[in-house]
C-alpha positions in Angstrom: -0.4 -0.2 0.0 1.0 3.4 -0.7 0.7 6.7 1.0 -1.9 7.9 -1.7 -4.0 4.5 -1.2 -4.1 4.8 2.4 -5.7 8.4 1.7 -7.9 6.8 -0.2 -8.9 4.5 2.8 -9.0 7.4 5.2 -11.0 9.1 2.6 -14.0 6.4 3.4 -14.7 8.2 6.4 -13.5 5.3 9.0 -15.0 5.6 12.9 -13.4 7.5 15.3 -13.7 6.7 18.9 -12.8 10.4 20.5 -10.8 9.9 23.4 -12.2 12.4 25.3 -15.3 14.5 25.5 -13.4 18.1 25.0 -14.6 16.9 21.0 -13.4 21.1 20.5 -9.7 20.7 19.9 -9.4 24.2 21.1 -11.1 23.7 24.1 -8.8 21.0 24.9 -5.7 22.5 24.2 -6.5 25.7 26.5 -7.7 22.8 29.1 -4.7 21.1 29.1 -2.6 24.2 29.2 -4.2 24.0 32.5 -2.0 21.2 33.7 1.2 21.5 36.0 3.3 18.5 34.9 4.1 18.3 30.7 4.2 14.3 31.0 3.8 11.7 33.5 4.8 8.1 32.6 4.6 4.7 35.1 6.8 1.3 34.1 10.2 -0.2 34.2 13.4 1.3 35.6 16.5 -0.2 34.9 20.3 -0.9 34.8 21.0 -1.7 30.9 24.5 -3.6 30.9 26.1 -2.9 27.3 28.8 -3.7 25.7 32.0 -2.0 25.9 34.9 -3.2 24.7 36.9 -7.0 25.4 39.3 -6.8 28.6 42.9 -7.9 28.0 41.8 -11.4 28.4 39.3 -11.1 25.4 36.0 -11.3 27.6 33.6 -8.7 27.2 33.3 -5.8 28.9 29.7 -4.4 29.5 28.9 -1.0 31.3 26.3 0.0 33.5 23.9 2.1 32.0 20.4 3.9 33.7 17.7 2.4 31.4 13.8 1.3 30.9 11.7 3.1 28.2 9.3 5.2 29.8 12.1 7.1 32.0 13.9 7.7 28.4 11.2 8.8 27.0 10.9 11.5 29.7 14.3 12.2 30.0 14.3 13.3 26.5 11.5 15.2 27.1 13.0 17.1 30.1 15.9 18.0 27.4 13.6 20.2 25.5 12.2 21.7 28.4 9.6 20.3 29.7 7.8 19.2 33.3 8.2 14.8 33.4 7.5 13.1 36.2 8.0 9.4 37.1 5.8 6.3 38.6 7.7 3.3 39.2 9.6 1.0 41.9 13.4 0.1 42.1 15.5 -2.2 44.6 16.4 -0.6 47.7 20.2 -2.4 46.2 22.9 -0.1 45.2 21.4 0.4 41.3 18.5 1.5 42.8 19.9 3.9 44.7 22.0 5.4 41.4 19.0 5.1 39.3 17.4 7.7 41.5 20.1 9.6 41.2 20.0 9.5 37.7 16.6 9.9 37.2 16.8 12.6 39.4 20.0 14.3 37.7 17.5 14.2 34.5 15.1 16.8 35.9 12.2 14.1 36.6 10.1 14.1 39.3 10.8 11.0 41.2 8.0 11.9 43.7 6.1 8.9 42.7 9.6 6.2 42.5 8.9 3.3 45.4 11.4 1.6 47.1 11.2 -1.8 47.5 13.3 -3.7 50.6 12.3 -7.4 49.3 13.0 -7.4 45.8 16.0 -6.4 44.0 16.4 -3.8 41.0 15.7 -5.3 37.4 18.5 -5.8 35.6 18.7 -6.0 31.8 22.1 -7.7 29.4 22.5 -6.4 26.0 24.2 -7.6 23.3 24.4 -6.8 19.7 24.4 -9.2 17.0 26.2 -8.9 14.1 22.9 -7.5 12.4 22.6 -4.9 14.2 19.9 -6.0 16.3 19.8 -6.1 20.2 19.6 -10.0 22.0 18.2 -9.0 25.8 18.5 -11.1 28.6 16.6 -9.9 32.0 16.9 -10.4 35.4 13.6 -10.1 36.6 11.8 -13.5 38.5 10.8 -11.0 39.7 12.3 -7.6 39.4 11.5 -4.4 41.6 9.4 -2.8 38.8 6.9 -5.6 39.2 6.0 -5.2 41.9 4.6 -1.9 42.0 0.8 -1.7 43.5 -1.7 0.3 42.7 -2.0 1.8 46.2 1.8 2.7 45.4 0.6 4.9 42.9 0.9 8.7 43.2 -2.4 9.8 41.6 -1.7 13.7 41.8 1.2 13.0 39.5 -1.5 11.4 36.9 -4.1 14.0 37.5 -1.9 16.7 37.2 -0.3 15.8 33.7 -1.3 16.6 30.3 0.2 13.6 28.9 0.0 10.0 30.8 2.3 7.5 28.9 3.1 4.0 29.7 3.7 0.4 28.0 3.2 -3.5 28.8 6.0 -4.5 30.2 3.8 -2.6 33.3 1.3 -5.0 32.9 3.6 -8.3 33.2 2.8 -8.9 37.0 -1.3 -8.9 38.3 0.2 -6.2 40.9 1.9 -4.1 38.4 -0.9 -4.5 36.0 -3.4 -3.5 38.5 -1.5 -0.1 39.2 -1.3 0.6 35.2 -5.1 0.0 34.5 -5.8 2.6 37.8 -3.1 5.2 36.8 -4.5 5.1 33.2 -8.2 5.1 34.3 -7.3 8.5 36.4 -5.4 9.8 33.4 -8.4 9.5 31.7 -10.9 11.2 34.0 -8.3 14.4 34.7 -8.6 14.6 30.7 -5.0 13.8 30.0 -4.3 12.7 26.5 -2.8 9.1 26.8 0.3 7.6 25.1 1.1 4.5 24.4 4.5 2.7 23.4 3.9 -1.2 23.8 7.8 -2.3 23.7 7.5 -5.7 23.9 10.0 -7.4 25.1 9.5 -11.4 24.5 11.6 -12.6 27.4 9.6 -11.6 30.0 6.2 -12.8 29.2 5.1 -15.8 30.0 2.7 -16.2 26.9 3.1 -14.3 24.2 -1.0 -14.6 23.8 -0.9 -12.5 27.4 1.5 -9.9 25.4 -1.4 -9.6 23.0 -4.3 -9.4 25.4 -2.2 -6.5 27.2 -1.2 -4.8 24.3 -4.8 -4.7 23.0 -5.9 -3.2 26.2 -3.8 -0.5 25.4 -4.6 0.4 22.0 -8.1 0.8 23.4 -7.1 3.2 25.9 -4.4 5.3 23.9 -4.5 8.5 21.8 -1.5 8.6 20.6 0.4 5.0 19.6 4.3 4.6 18.5 5.1 1.2 17.3 7.8 -0.5 15.7 7.9 -2.2 12.5 7.9 -5.5 14.1 5.4 -4.9 16.4 3.5 -3.7 14.2 3.4 -6.7 11.8 3.3 -8.9 14.9 0.0 -7.4 16.4 -1.5 -7.4 12.9 0.0 -9.9 11.1 0.3 -7.8 8.1 3.6 -6.6 6.5 2.5 -3.6 5.0 2.5 -0.8 7.0 0.0 1.4 5.4 -2.8 -1.3 5.7 -1.8 -2.2 9.1 -1.9 1.2 10.4 -5.7 1.5 8.5 -6.8 -1.7 10.3 -5.7 -0.2 13.7 -7.6 3.5 12.9 -10.5 1.9 11.8 -10.7 -1.1 14.8 -9.9 1.5 17.7 -10.5 5.4 16.6 -6.3 6.1 17.3 -6.2 9.6 16.3 -2.3 9.2 16.3 0.0 6.4 15.3 3.4 6.6 14.3 5.6 3.5 13.4 9.4 3.1 13.6 11.3 1.6 11.2 14.8 1.5 12.4 16.7 2.6 9.8 14.4 2.6 7.0 13.2 5.5 9.3 9.5 6.2 10.4 5.7 7.1 9.4 3.0 8.5 11.1 -0.8 8.5 10.6 -3.4 11.2 11.5 -7.0 10.6 10.7 -7.3 12.1 7.3 -3.3 12.2 6.4 -0.5 10.5 6.4 3.3 10.7 6.0 6.9 9.1 5.9 10.5 9.8 6.5 13.8 8.5 5.9 16.5 7.8 8.6 19.9 10.3 8.7 23.0 8.6 8.4 24.9 9.0 11.3 27.2 6.2 12.5 25.6 3.8 14.9 27.1 2.7 18.0 24.1 1.0 19.5 20.4 1.5 18.7 19.2 1.3 22.7 16.7 4.5 23.6 16.2 5.0 20.2 12.5 4.5 19.7 12.3 6.0 23.6 14.0 9.2 21.8 11.5 9.3 18.6 8.5 8.8 21.0 9.3 11.7 23.4 10.1 14.5 20.4 6.6 13.3 19.0 5.1 14.0 22.0 6.7 17.3 22.2 5.5 18.2 19.4 2.0 17.5 20.4 2.5 19.6 23.6 3.2 22.7 21.3 0.7 22.0 18.9 -2.6 20.2 20.4 -3.7 16.5 19.6 -5.4 17.3 16.2 -5.9 15.4 12.6 -2.1 17.0 11.2 -2.2 17.4 7.6 0.9 15.6 6.0 3.1 18.0 6.0 2.7 18.9 10.2 3.6 14.5 10.5 6.7 15.2 8.1 7.9 17.9 10.4 7.0 16.0 13.4 8.8 13.2 11.9 11.6 14.5 10.5 12.8 16.3 14.1 11.9 13.1 15.8 14.1 10.7 13.4 16.7 12.9 13.8 16.8 12.9 17.7 16.7 9.0 17.5 19.6 9.2 15.1 21.7 11.2 17.5 21.2 8.8 20.5 22.7 5.8 18.3 25.8 7.6 18.2 26.2 7.1 22.4 26.3 4.4 24.8 23.3 4.4 26.9 20.6 6.6 27.0 18.8 7.8 29.7 21.4 10.4 30.7 23.2 11.4 27.4 19.7 12.6 25.4 20.6 14.9 22.5 20.3 18.9 23.2 17.2 20.8 20.9 20.3 22.6 18.9 22.1 19.3 18.8 18.7 18.1 17.0 18.4 21.4 14.4 22.1 20.9 13.4 22.0 17.7 12.1 18.2 18.5 10.4 19.8 21.6 8.7 23.2 19.8 7.9 20.7 17.4 6.2 19.0 20.2 3.8 
């Protein structure tokens, strides 16, 4: 399917469910500007051990980096001058203390970050394969991030935000799933825009059927969906991303859908338009955090312009900036603590005009 054929499908007036009862975009935008927090996110916070050369004996060296998709998103937003807050849980170990400091140093409100005295902080070991893909090994049976309970959700951080962001990894355990559902319900009741990135990590699920079920639940709640190429194909069974996005729009009425394509760029779909943008040519070291950086820049665009039916030109502008930021983070080790500055992103775009 092409951009033109996708536009024809959109012209058929597929049923769209309004995300909240404030159907007037101007009213909604003014309402959301009254919020004190731009984006609150809930989910996993962990240590990523990423490759960092080899020792004198030829053994792989791993570098300890703060990670976790929701906080990566918030860290990029903080770099763009946004007020952010995180809800999650770490262990009372040295890793948990390091993570608390790293998140706070990134300018993120950690008043909703809880410490578990009985369960250790989640660890992830990330190895880059020859084709550039990543292989994850998780130490999370359980991990502290899985143990967040509904009672521990700091509701005021949800009620005061303009956008609430979450993924599926906070729904891999029953207690944290209840916490996620409580937070999403509170965000919707408060009129927040709901952003969802499935971020499926197969080793963390007892069953991919359960992962699909939780992903579909997220689709029924969100106003913004950021999904990767392999995830949308897994979810819909459709290799044509234009057809896959059209199907999701028809079934769930999601106002804004973003599909990240890795080295092949990205796609964006509003209710009446779509756009495709290639990636930037940079010297990639690792791809950790690229999708999260991309997602943050999309959310920043929505904060600046409101959530509405964007034109193809607007979607292209959104994707260009997001792709540039994602490209920069692939040239660095880690993600959360090394997000690019706005002027770096603009410079990369200007150098590629």
